Structure formats: structure tokens, C-alpha cells
C-alpha positions as CSV (number, residue, x, y, z in Angstrom):
1,M,-1.6,-13.7,-16.9
2,N,1.9,-13.5,-18.4
3,E,5.1,-12.9,-16.6
4,R,5.3,-9.2,-17.5
5,D,1.8,-8.6,-16.0
6,L,2.9,-10.4,-12.8
7,L,6.1,-8.2,-12.6
8,L,4.0,-5.1,-13.0
9,L,1.7,-6.2,-10.2
10,E,4.6,-7.0,-7.9
11,S,6.1,-3.6,-8.7
12,A,2.8,-2.0,-7.7
13,V,2.8,-3.9,-4.4
14,T,6.3,-2.6,-3.7
15,A,5.3,1.0,-4.6
16,I,2.3,0.7,-2.3
17,E,4.4,-0.7,0.6
18,E,6.8,2.3,0.1
19,A,3.9,4.8,0.1
20,A,2.3,3.2,3.2
21,A,5.7,3.3,5.0
22,A,6.1,7.0,4.1
23,V,2.6,7.8,5.4
24,R,3.3,5.8,8.6
25,R,6.5,7.7,9.2
26,E,4.6,11.0,8.8
27,V,1.9,9.9,11.3
28,E,4.6,8.8,13.8
29,R,6.2,12.2,13.6
30,D,3.0,13.6,15.0
31,R,3.6,17.1,13.6
32,L,0.2,17.5,12.1
33,G,-3.1,18.3,13.5
34,D,-5.5,15.6,14.6
35,S,-7.7,15.9,11.5
36,S,-4.7,15.5,9.2
37,L,-3.4,12.6,11.2
38,A,-6.7,10.9,11.0
39,R,-6.8,11.3,7.2
40,L,-3.3,10.0,6.9
41,S,-4.2,7.0,9.0
42,T,-7.1,6.4,6.6
43,V,-4.8,6.7,3.6
44,E,-2.4,4.2,5.2
45,A,-5.3,1.7,5.8
46,E,-6.5,2.1,2.2
47,L,-3.0,1.5,0.9
48,N,-2.7,-1.7,3.0
49,R,-6.0,-3.0,1.7
50,S,-4.9,-2.3,-1.9
51,R,-1.7,-4.2,-1.2
52,L,-3.5,-7.1,0.2
53,T,-5.8,-7.2,-2.8
54,L,-2.9,-7.1,-5.2
55,E,-1.1,-9.9,-3.3
56,K,-4.3,-12.0,-3.4
57,I,-4.5,-11.5,-7.2
58,I,-0.9,-12.5,-7.6
59,K,-1.4,-15.6,-5.5
60,E,-4.5,-16.6,-7.5
61,E,-2.8,-16.1,-10.8
62,T,0.3,-18.0,-9.9
63,G,-1.7,-20.9,-8.5
């Protein structure tokens, strides 16, 4: 994997972190119904899993 690919993956990790933080803030505001809050919590968990997967790939590729 070349340096450009790694930079793109790192940018994706940053974007996922920002998205997860935005979702977390919305959940913390507690302005939505229980069903919507549960779905947002699921989205946040999926984003975090995706971030961890990308971080693992980056670690494997950079040795």
C-alpha cells in the first residue's frame, strides 16, 4: 500500500470519528424519541466498529 492510500485511510478514520462524535452529541441532547435514539446509538456503534477496522488495516499495512 502506498503513502497516498494510507493518507486516504487516515482521512476516512478522521471522518468517521467526526461522524460518530456528531451522532453522540445528538444522542446526548436527548431530544428524539426512544426509537430514534436507539437507531442513532446503533449507527454510532457501527461507525466505531468501522473506525477500528480501518485502524487495524492501517496498522497491518504500516507494519
